[in-house]
LUMKE-983533 format. One record per residue (C-alpha): x, y, z; residue in three letters; residue number from 0. Coordinates in nm, 4 decimals. Layout:
N
pt c1=X c2=Y c3=Z r=Ala k=NUM
...
REM end
This chain:
292
pt c1=-3.2218 c2=-2.4061 c3=1.5095 r=Met k=0
pt c1=-3.0463 c2=-2.2828 c3=1.1958 r=Thr k=1
pt c1=-3.0626 c2=-1.9070 c3=1.1488 r=Leu k=2
pt c1=-3.1781 c2=-1.8089 c3=0.8021 r=Thr k=3
pt c1=-3.2741 c2=-1.4987 c3=0.6052 r=Ile k=4
pt c1=-3.5963 c2=-1.3408 c3=0.7350 r=Pro k=5
pt c1=-3.8867 c2=-1.3809 c3=0.4959 r=Gly k=6
pt c1=-3.7104 c2=-1.6468 c3=0.2871 r=Phe k=7
pt c1=-3.8080 c2=-2.0137 c3=0.2672 r=Asp k=8
pt c1=-3.5416 c2=-2.2507 c3=0.4007 r=His k=9
pt c1=-3.5504 c2=-2.5705 c3=0.1956 r=Ile k=10
pt c1=-3.3351 c2=-2.8644 c3=0.0866 r=Arg k=11
pt c1=-3.2500 c2=-2.9190 c3=-0.2772 r=Leu k=12
pt c1=-3.0474 c2=-3.1720 c3=-0.4759 r=Pro k=13
pt c1=-2.6865 c2=-3.1018 c3=-0.5636 r=Gly k=14
pt c1=-2.4469 c2=-3.3196 c3=-0.7610 r=Ala k=15
pt c1=-2.3756 c2=-3.6865 c3=-0.6866 r=Asp k=16
pt c1=-2.6693 c2=-3.7320 c3=-0.4484 r=Gly k=17
pt c1=-2.5607 c2=-3.4523 c3=-0.2145 r=Val k=18
pt c1=-2.8371 c2=-3.2317 c3=-0.0741 r=Glu k=19
pt c1=-2.7928 c2=-2.8617 c3=-0.0093 r=Leu k=20
pt c1=-2.9842 c2=-2.6367 c3=0.2274 r=Ala k=21
pt c1=-3.0873 c2=-2.3053 c3=0.0749 r=Ala k=22
pt c1=-3.2820 c2=-1.9907 c3=0.1548 r=Ala k=23
pt c1=-3.5040 c2=-1.8821 c3=-0.1352 r=Val k=24
pt c1=-3.7049 c2=-1.5627 c3=-0.1663 r=Gly k=25
pt c1=-3.8216 c2=-1.2863 c3=-0.3975 r=Gly k=26
pt c1=-3.9383 c2=-1.3075 c3=-0.7565 r=Ser k=27
pt c1=-3.7984 c2=-1.2274 c3=-1.0975 r=Gly k=28
pt c1=-3.4840 c2=-1.3323 c3=-1.2824 r=Ser k=29
pt c1=-3.2771 c2=-1.5744 c3=-1.0703 r=Pro k=30
pt c1=-2.9618 c2=-1.4829 c3=-0.8791 r=Val k=31
pt c1=-2.7661 c2=-1.7385 c3=-0.6776 r=Val k=32
pt c1=-2.5497 c2=-1.6074 c3=-0.3910 r=Leu k=33
pt c1=-2.2684 c2=-1.8264 c3=-0.2529 r=Leu k=34
pt c1=-2.1209 c2=-1.7618 c3=0.0913 r=His k=35
pt c1=-1.7630 c2=-1.7611 c3=0.2159 r=Gly k=36
pt c1=-1.5572 c2=-1.8799 c3=0.5133 r=Phe k=37
pt c1=-1.6259 c2=-1.9129 c3=0.8017 r=Pro k=38
pt c1=-1.9890 c2=-1.8406 c3=0.7240 r=Gln k=39
pt c1=-2.3174 c2=-1.9788 c3=0.5946 r=Thr k=40
pt c1=-2.5799 c2=-1.8449 c3=0.3559 r=His k=41
pt c1=-2.6792 c2=-1.6082 c3=0.6382 r=Leu k=42
pt c1=-2.4005 c2=-1.3692 c3=0.5328 r=Met k=43
pt c1=-2.6233 c2=-1.2606 c3=0.2414 r=Trp k=44
pt c1=-2.9181 c2=-1.1562 c3=0.4620 r=Arg k=45
pt c1=-2.8922 c2=-0.7821 c3=0.3879 r=His k=46
pt c1=-2.7995 c2=-0.8050 c3=0.0193 r=Val k=47
pt c1=-3.0558 c2=-1.0794 c3=-0.0484 r=Ala k=48
pt c1=-3.3367 c2=-0.8690 c3=0.0915 r=Glu k=49
pt c1=-3.2317 c2=-0.5766 c3=-0.1281 r=Arg k=50
pt c1=-3.2220 c2=-0.7917 c3=-0.4434 r=Leu k=51
pt c1=-3.5436 c2=-0.9830 c3=-0.3732 r=Ala k=52
pt c1=-3.7631 c2=-0.6971 c3=-0.4946 r=Gly k=53
pt c1=-3.6609 c2=-0.7662 c3=-0.8554 r=Glu k=54
pt c1=-3.5063 c2=-1.1134 c3=-0.8475 r=His k=55
pt c1=-3.5584 c2=-1.4658 c3=-0.7268 r=Thr k=56
pt c1=-3.2693 c2=-1.4917 c3=-0.4820 r=Val k=57
pt c1=-3.1253 c2=-1.8342 c3=-0.3964 r=Ile k=58
pt c1=-2.8738 c2=-1.8588 c3=-0.1117 r=Cys k=59
pt c1=-2.7435 c2=-2.2132 c3=-0.0553 r=Pro k=60
pt c1=-2.5018 c2=-2.3428 c3=0.2014 r=Asp k=61
pt c1=-2.2095 c2=-2.4881 c3=0.0072 r=Leu k=62
pt c1=-2.1542 c2=-2.8616 c3=0.0375 r=Arg k=63
pt c1=-1.9580 c2=-2.9202 c3=0.3563 r=Gly k=64
pt c1=-2.0933 c2=-2.6050 c3=0.5228 r=Tyr k=65
pt c1=-2.3936 c2=-2.4977 c3=0.7270 r=Gly k=66
pt c1=-2.6958 c2=-2.7246 c3=0.7003 r=Ala k=67
pt c1=-2.5892 c2=-2.8828 c3=0.3698 r=Ser k=68
pt c1=-2.4596 c2=-3.2380 c3=0.3400 r=Asp k=69
pt c1=-2.0976 c2=-3.2981 c3=0.4331 r=Lys k=70
pt c1=-1.9805 c2=-3.6002 c3=0.2326 r=Pro k=71
pt c1=-1.6532 c2=-3.7671 c3=0.3247 r=Ala k=72
pt c1=-1.3618 c2=-3.6610 c3=0.1054 r=Ala k=73
pt c1=-1.3019 c2=-4.0096 c3=-0.0304 r=Thr k=74
pt c1=-1.1280 c2=-3.8652 c3=-0.3362 r=Asp k=75
pt c1=-1.0112 c2=-3.5180 c3=-0.4423 r=Pro k=76
pt c1=-1.3171 c2=-3.4581 c3=-0.6605 r=Asp k=77
pt c1=-1.5600 c2=-3.4531 c3=-0.3662 r=Val k=78
pt c1=-1.4663 c2=-3.0965 c3=-0.2698 r=Tyr k=79
pt c1=-1.3225 c2=-2.9823 c3=-0.6021 r=Ala k=80
pt c1=-1.4707 c2=-2.6477 c3=-0.7033 r=Lys k=81
pt c1=-1.5787 c2=-2.8211 c3=-1.0238 r=Arg k=82
pt c1=-1.8015 c2=-3.0517 c3=-0.8181 r=Thr k=83
pt c1=-1.9276 c2=-2.7684 c3=-0.6003 r=Met k=84
pt c1=-2.0105 c2=-2.5695 c3=-0.9138 r=Ala k=85
pt c1=-2.2078 c2=-2.8677 c3=-1.0410 r=Ala k=86
pt c1=-2.3969 c2=-2.8587 c3=-0.7090 r=Asp k=87
pt c1=-2.5077 c2=-2.5038 c3=-0.7820 r=Val k=88
pt c1=-2.6163 c2=-2.5753 c3=-1.1394 r=Val k=89
pt c1=-2.8109 c2=-2.8827 c3=-1.0252 r=Thr k=90
pt c1=-2.9749 c2=-2.6912 c3=-0.7394 r=Leu k=91
pt c1=-3.0864 c2=-2.4066 c3=-0.9663 r=Ala k=92
pt c1=-3.2233 c2=-2.6528 c3=-1.2219 r=Ala k=93
pt c1=-3.4300 c2=-2.8181 c3=-0.9479 r=Ala k=94
pt c1=-3.5971 c2=-2.4793 c3=-0.8997 r=Leu k=95
pt c1=-3.6598 c2=-2.4502 c3=-1.2727 r=Gly k=96
pt c1=-3.3720 c2=-2.2164 c3=-1.3604 r=His k=97
pt c1=-3.1593 c2=-2.3286 c3=-1.6543 r=Lys k=98
pt c1=-2.9827 c2=-1.9904 c3=-1.6677 r=Arg k=99
pt c1=-2.9036 c2=-1.7619 c3=-1.3766 r=Phe k=100
pt c1=-2.6697 c2=-1.4963 c3=-1.2439 r=Ala k=101
pt c1=-2.4152 c2=-1.6159 c3=-0.9904 r=Leu k=102
pt c1=-2.2360 c2=-1.4234 c3=-0.7159 r=Val k=103
pt c1=-1.9811 c2=-1.5620 c3=-0.4726 r=Gly k=104
pt c1=-1.7839 c2=-1.4369 c3=-0.1754 r=His k=105
pt c1=-1.4535 c2=-1.5916 c3=-0.0636 r=Asp k=106
pt c1=-1.4899 c2=-1.9731 c3=-0.0930 r=Arg k=107
pt c1=-1.8175 c2=-1.9250 c3=-0.2740 r=Gly k=108
pt c1=-1.6417 c2=-1.6946 c3=-0.5193 r=Ala k=109
pt c1=-1.3995 c2=-1.9747 c3=-0.6072 r=Leu k=110
pt c1=-1.6986 c2=-2.1975 c3=-0.6777 r=Val k=111
pt c1=-1.8605 c2=-1.9200 c3=-0.8831 r=Ala k=112
pt c1=-1.5406 c2=-1.8706 c3=-1.0851 r=Phe k=113
pt c1=-1.5273 c2=-2.2412 c3=-1.1657 r=Arg k=114
pt c1=-1.8983 c2=-2.2440 c3=-1.2567 r=Ala k=115
pt c1=-1.8417 c2=-1.9552 c3=-1.4954 r=Gly k=116
pt c1=-1.5678 c2=-2.1473 c3=-1.6766 r=Leu k=117
pt c1=-1.7409 c2=-2.4856 c3=-1.6728 r=Asp k=118
pt c1=-2.0978 c2=-2.3701 c3=-1.7432 r=His k=119
pt c1=-2.0829 c2=-2.0603 c3=-1.9670 r=Pro k=120
pt c1=-2.4175 c2=-2.1499 c3=-2.1215 r=Glu k=121
pt c1=-2.5789 c2=-2.1408 c3=-1.7758 r=Thr k=122
pt c1=-2.4206 c2=-1.8461 c3=-1.5931 r=Ile k=123
pt c1=-2.5486 c2=-1.5181 c3=-1.7365 r=Thr k=124
pt c1=-2.3576 c2=-1.2791 c3=-1.5072 r=His k=125
pt c1=-2.0805 c2=-1.3405 c3=-1.2574 r=Leu k=126
pt c1=-2.0099 c2=-1.1462 c3=-0.9377 r=Gly k=127
pt c1=-1.6936 c2=-1.2064 c3=-0.7355 r=Ile k=128
pt c1=-1.6217 c2=-1.0685 c3=-0.3885 r=Leu k=129
pt c1=-1.2678 c2=-1.0450 c3=-0.2480 r=Asp k=130
pt c1=-1.0681 c2=-1.3187 c3=-0.4170 r=Ile k=131
pt c1=-0.8382 c2=-1.3862 c3=-0.7063 r=Val k=132
pt c1=-0.8651 c2=-1.7272 c3=-0.8754 r=Pro k=133
pt c1=-0.7003 c2=-2.0175 c3=-0.6977 r=Thr k=134
pt c1=-0.4035 c2=-2.0439 c3=-0.9322 r=Leu k=135
pt c1=-0.3331 c2=-1.6717 c3=-0.9019 r=Asp k=136
pt c1=-0.3850 c2=-1.6790 c3=-0.5249 r=Met k=137
pt c1=-0.0963 c2=-1.9196 c3=-0.4750 r=Trp k=138
pt c1=0.1201 c2=-1.7161 c3=-0.7129 r=Asn k=139
pt c1=0.0723 c2=-1.3888 c3=-0.5218 r=Val k=140
pt c1=0.1195 c2=-1.5314 c3=-0.1703 r=Leu k=141
pt c1=0.4952 c2=-1.4913 c3=-0.1370 r=Arg k=142
pt c1=0.7375 c2=-1.4159 c3=0.1439 r=Gly k=143
pt c1=0.6347 c2=-1.2589 c3=0.4722 r=Ala k=144
pt c1=0.3186 c2=-1.1107 c3=0.3180 r=Ser k=145
pt c1=0.1852 c2=-1.4649 c3=0.2809 r=Ala k=146
pt c1=0.1387 c2=-1.4810 c3=0.6590 r=Val k=147
pt c1=-0.2066 c2=-1.3306 c3=0.6060 r=Val k=148
pt c1=-0.3029 c2=-1.6576 c3=0.4380 r=Gly k=149
pt c1=-0.1551 c2=-1.8970 c3=0.6937 r=Tyr k=150
pt c1=-0.4816 c2=-2.0919 c3=0.7134 r=His k=151
pt c1=-0.4488 c2=-2.1809 c3=0.3452 r=Leu k=152
pt c1=-0.1190 c2=-2.3536 c3=0.4132 r=Phe k=153
pt c1=-0.2418 c2=-2.5187 c3=0.7329 r=Leu k=154
pt c1=-0.5480 c2=-2.6733 c3=0.5722 r=Met k=155
pt c1=-0.3505 c2=-2.7835 c3=0.2677 r=Ala k=156
pt c1=-0.1621 c2=-3.0391 c3=0.4793 r=Gln k=157
pt c1=-0.2443 c2=-3.4124 c3=0.4525 r=Pro k=158
pt c1=-0.5519 c2=-3.5354 c3=0.6421 r=Pro k=159
pt c1=-0.5134 c2=-3.5687 c3=1.0166 r=Gly k=160
pt c1=-0.3173 c2=-3.2880 c3=1.1776 r=Leu k=161
pt c1=-0.5125 c2=-2.9847 c3=1.0478 r=Pro k=162
pt c1=-0.8457 c2=-3.1365 c3=1.1470 r=Glu k=163
pt c1=-0.7172 c2=-3.2276 c3=1.4936 r=Thr k=164
pt c1=-0.5651 c2=-2.8856 c3=1.5563 r=Met k=165
pt c1=-0.8713 c2=-2.6931 c3=1.4402 r=Ile k=166
pt c1=-1.1269 c2=-2.9136 c3=1.6139 r=Ala k=167
pt c1=-0.9360 c2=-2.8723 c3=1.9398 r=Gly k=168
pt c1=-0.9887 c2=-2.4959 c3=1.9365 r=Ser k=169
pt c1=-1.2680 c2=-2.4453 c3=1.6841 r=Ala k=170
pt c1=-1.4247 c2=-2.1312 c3=1.8295 r=Asp k=171
pt c1=-1.0874 c2=-1.9622 c3=1.8715 r=Ala k=172
pt c1=-0.9769 c2=-2.0621 c3=1.5210 r=Phe k=173
pt c1=-1.2892 c2=-1.9637 c3=1.3299 r=Phe k=174
pt c1=-1.3576 c2=-1.6641 c3=1.5517 r=Gly k=175
pt c1=-1.0117 c2=-1.5232 c3=1.4822 r=Ser k=176
pt c1=-1.1054 c2=-1.4686 c3=1.1170 r=Phe k=177
pt c1=-1.4327 c2=-1.2996 c3=1.2053 r=Leu k=178
pt c1=-1.2331 c2=-1.0645 c3=1.4276 r=Asp k=179
pt c1=-0.9345 c2=-1.0011 c3=1.2012 r=Ala k=180
pt c1=-1.1111 c2=-0.9641 c3=0.8681 r=Trp k=181
pt c1=-1.3935 c2=-0.7273 c3=0.9646 r=Ala k=182
pt c1=-1.3327 c2=-0.3533 c3=0.9540 r=Asn k=183
pt c1=-1.6666 c2=-0.3109 c3=1.1317 r=Asp k=184
pt c1=-1.7136 c2=-0.5889 c3=1.3905 r=Pro k=185
pt c1=-2.0690 c2=-0.4686 c3=1.4648 r=Thr k=186
pt c1=-2.1702 c2=-0.5860 c3=1.1162 r=Ala k=187
pt c1=-2.1694 c2=-0.9423 c3=1.2527 r=Ile k=188
pt c1=-2.3967 c2=-0.9331 c3=1.5602 r=Pro k=189
pt c1=-2.3601 c2=-1.1850 c3=1.8388 r=Glu k=190
pt c1=-2.6389 c2=-1.4194 c3=1.7252 r=Asp k=191
pt c1=-2.4964 c2=-1.4338 c3=1.3734 r=Val k=192
pt c1=-2.1429 c2=-1.4822 c3=1.5039 r=Arg k=193
pt c1=-2.2654 c2=-1.7667 c3=1.7260 r=Ala k=194
pt c1=-2.4331 c2=-1.9292 c3=1.4241 r=Glu k=195
pt c1=-2.1151 c2=-1.9083 c3=1.2182 r=Tyr k=196
pt c1=-1.9082 c2=-2.0597 c3=1.4997 r=Leu k=197
pt c1=-2.1615 c2=-2.3362 c3=1.5666 r=Arg k=198
pt c1=-2.1871 c2=-2.4285 c3=1.1991 r=Ala k=199
pt c1=-1.8104 c2=-2.4183 c3=1.1437 r=Ser k=200
pt c1=-1.7297 c2=-2.6292 c3=1.4497 r=Ala k=201
pt c1=-1.9707 c2=-2.8925 c3=1.3179 r=Ala k=202
pt c1=-1.7978 c2=-2.8951 c3=0.9780 r=Ala k=203
pt c1=-1.4252 c2=-2.8958 c3=1.0508 r=Val k=204
pt c1=-1.3470 c2=-3.2032 c3=0.8401 r=Thr k=205
pt c1=-1.5384 c2=-3.0857 c3=0.5346 r=Ser k=206
pt c1=-1.4128 c2=-2.7271 c3=0.5574 r=Ile k=207
pt c1=-1.0540 c2=-2.8534 c3=0.5659 r=Val k=208
pt c1=-1.1317 c2=-3.0794 c3=0.2692 r=Ala k=209
pt c1=-1.2616 c2=-2.7791 c3=0.0756 r=Asp k=210
pt c1=-0.9395 c2=-2.5876 c3=0.1430 r=Tyr k=211
pt c1=-0.7217 c2=-2.8914 c3=0.0730 r=Arg k=212
pt c1=-0.8816 c2=-2.9201 c3=-0.2707 r=Ala k=213
pt c1=-0.7674 c2=-2.5654 c3=-0.3427 r=Ser k=214
pt c1=-0.4061 c2=-2.6706 c3=-0.2969 r=Ala k=215
pt c1=-0.4479 c2=-2.9677 c3=-0.5290 r=Gly k=216
pt c1=-0.7202 c2=-3.0501 c3=-0.7766 r=Ile k=217
pt c1=-0.8470 c2=-2.6923 c3=-0.8074 r=Asp k=218
pt c1=-0.5011 c2=-2.5756 c3=-0.9128 r=Val k=219
pt c1=-0.4918 c2=-2.8510 c3=-1.1738 r=Thr k=220
pt c1=-0.8271 c2=-2.7408 c3=-1.3152 r=His k=221
pt c1=-0.7315 c2=-2.3727 c3=-1.3219 r=Asp k=222
pt c1=-0.3985 c2=-2.4489 c3=-1.4898 r=Gln k=223
pt c1=-0.5715 c2=-2.6537 c3=-1.7585 r=Ala k=224
pt c1=-0.8024 c2=-2.3620 c3=-1.8360 r=Asp k=225
pt c1=-0.5133 c2=-2.1162 c3=-1.8383 r=Leu k=226
pt c1=-0.3188 c2=-2.3394 c3=-2.0765 r=Asp k=227
pt c1=-0.6249 c2=-2.3697 c3=-2.3011 r=Ala k=228
pt c1=-0.6804 c2=-1.9934 c3=-2.3028 r=Gly k=229
pt c1=-1.0234 c2=-2.0281 c3=-2.1454 r=Ser k=230
pt c1=-1.1927 c2=-1.7091 c3=-2.0289 r=Gln k=231
pt c1=-1.5177 c2=-1.6076 c3=-1.8635 r=Leu k=232
pt c1=-1.7661 c2=-1.5342 c3=-2.1395 r=Ala k=233
pt c1=-2.0225 c2=-1.3411 c3=-1.9340 r=Met k=234
pt c1=-2.0149 c2=-0.9932 c3=-1.7781 r=Pro k=235
pt c1=-1.8060 c2=-1.0062 c3=-1.4602 r=Val k=236
pt c1=-1.7942 c2=-0.7693 c3=-1.1646 r=Thr k=237
pt c1=-1.5192 c2=-0.8064 c3=-0.9041 r=Val k=238
pt c1=-1.5344 c2=-0.6145 c3=-0.5760 r=Val k=239
pt c1=-1.2387 c2=-0.6545 c3=-0.3435 r=Gln k=240
pt c1=-1.0195 c2=-0.4908 c3=-0.0878 r=Gln k=241
pt c1=-0.6959 c2=-0.3438 c3=-0.2201 r=Asp k=242
pt c1=-0.5068 c2=-0.6697 c3=-0.1847 r=Trp k=243
pt c1=-0.2951 c2=-0.5825 c3=-0.4862 r=Gly k=244
pt c1=-0.1374 c2=-0.2893 c3=-0.3039 r=Ala k=245
pt c1=-0.0868 c2=-0.4959 c3=0.0114 r=Gln k=246
pt c1=0.0655 c2=-0.7994 c3=-0.1603 r=Leu k=247
pt c1=0.2380 c2=-0.6304 c3=-0.4518 r=Gly k=248
pt c1=0.0403 c2=-0.7259 c3=-0.7617 r=Tyr k=249
pt c1=-0.2090 c2=-0.5704 c3=-1.0052 r=Asp k=250
pt c1=-0.5417 c2=-0.7240 c3=-0.9038 r=Ala k=251
pt c1=-0.7359 c2=-0.5706 c3=-1.1918 r=Ala k=252
pt c1=-0.4848 c2=-0.7091 c3=-1.4424 r=Ala k=253
pt c1=-0.5091 c2=-1.0550 c3=-1.2871 r=Val k=254
pt c1=-0.8846 c2=-1.0493 c3=-1.3352 r=Trp k=255
pt c1=-0.8744 c2=-0.8938 c3=-1.6812 r=Lys k=256
pt c1=-0.6762 c2=-1.1942 c3=-1.8050 r=Ala k=257
pt c1=-0.9705 c2=-1.4181 c3=-1.7118 r=Trp k=258
pt c1=-1.2626 c2=-1.1810 c3=-1.7712 r=Ala k=259
pt c1=-1.2603 c2=-0.9598 c3=-2.0845 r=Pro k=260
pt c1=-1.5947 c2=-0.7984 c3=-1.9879 r=Asp k=261
pt c1=-1.4797 c2=-0.6798 c3=-1.6433 r=Leu k=262
pt c1=-1.5946 c2=-0.4196 c3=-1.3938 r=Asp k=263
pt c1=-1.3287 c2=-0.4182 c3=-1.1194 r=His k=264
pt c1=-1.4034 c2=-0.2207 c3=-0.8030 r=Arg k=265
pt c1=-1.2148 c2=-0.1598 c3=-0.4798 r=Leu k=266
pt c1=-1.3980 c2=-0.1175 c3=-0.1498 r=Thr k=267
pt c1=-1.3089 c2=0.0406 c3=0.1819 r=Gln k=268
pt c1=-1.5167 c2=-0.2242 c3=0.3599 r=Ala k=269
pt c1=-1.3493 c2=-0.5236 c3=0.5194 r=Gly k=270
pt c1=-1.3522 c2=-0.8788 c3=0.3904 r=His k=271
pt c1=-1.7106 c2=-0.9341 c3=0.5061 r=Phe k=272
pt c1=-1.8300 c2=-0.6621 c3=0.2722 r=Met k=273
pt c1=-2.1779 c2=-0.8033 c3=0.2098 r=Ala k=274
pt c1=-2.2437 c2=-0.7534 c3=0.5805 r=Glu k=275
pt c1=-2.0338 c2=-0.4418 c3=0.6345 r=Glu k=276
pt c1=-2.1442 c2=-0.2500 c3=0.3232 r=Ala k=277
pt c1=-2.4626 c2=-0.4144 c3=0.1911 r=Pro k=278
pt c1=-2.5825 c2=-0.1053 c3=0.0036 r=Asp k=279
pt c1=-2.2516 c2=-0.0805 c3=-0.1820 r=Glu k=280
pt c1=-2.2543 c2=-0.4488 c3=-0.2719 r=Ile k=281
pt c1=-2.6206 c2=-0.4505 c3=-0.3713 r=Ala k=282
pt c1=-2.5575 c2=-0.1503 c3=-0.5974 r=Glu k=283
pt c1=-2.2573 c2=-0.3206 c3=-0.7594 r=Ala k=284
pt c1=-2.4650 c2=-0.6323 c3=-0.8231 r=Leu k=285
pt c1=-2.7576 c2=-0.4309 c3=-0.9598 r=Ala k=286
pt c1=-2.5150 c2=-0.2661 c3=-1.2016 r=Asp k=287
pt c1=-2.3827 c2=-0.6091 c3=-1.2998 r=Leu k=288
pt c1=-2.7279 c2=-0.7513 c3=-1.3597 r=Leu k=289
pt c1=-2.8160 c2=-0.4530 c3=-1.5801 r=Ala k=290
pt c1=-2.5236 c2=-0.5206 c3=-1.8185 r=Arg k=291
REM end
């Protein structure tokens, strides 16, 4: 049985191109969509979603290719392009009657949220980003020995076949290694939640790799086109991240300011899984965002 957010309804909704997404929906008020990261499901938002649900309708989908959502075959690069995954989110929200909504993403979900903000400025009212830089910038800052921290990005960027075989052969060890390495507070992901993440990820190796592979190909093309066109995020943006700039030798706030003129950039002492490790801090940052 899929673990979901207590007190929320777990339903299926239409995404783009006939894909269906599973989502947890709860609360009432202005809509906020929360997108999860890797190697997780919508369950990562359980603490933050409950805090926001007092004033907002909170919608937490599993991304296409993850969790209980559909996992279409990557028959062409567009299937797992962040542009397509952003269209999933807009379609899903519209099915619930929301033509405009705030959008928050963590990790992979943050890449989808970033793309949605650029592609659908008339739809996304506020944008929250947790612990990434945009895809194009990510590849630019991963240089030399410091890039070892992102080895999985390079592994899953390889042509179809070898990455899927390697990961499937040791799925729990592979996905579990990130849960261990990226959490400053391992107790923030209890055993039942960890087991759910590992179960869901092992069942989605092919689609997870396809998602990452898109970020070494078509997603870069889309980001570059927007950079060349001078496109920027039109809505208020809040970015919360670890101090990756200091670790990798770049100015993270400046990277984001180039894309987001109306920016609130915050650093956290929490680990990568900050919505689980520091839910009060994240909920406060999002409340501040939604008040702008």
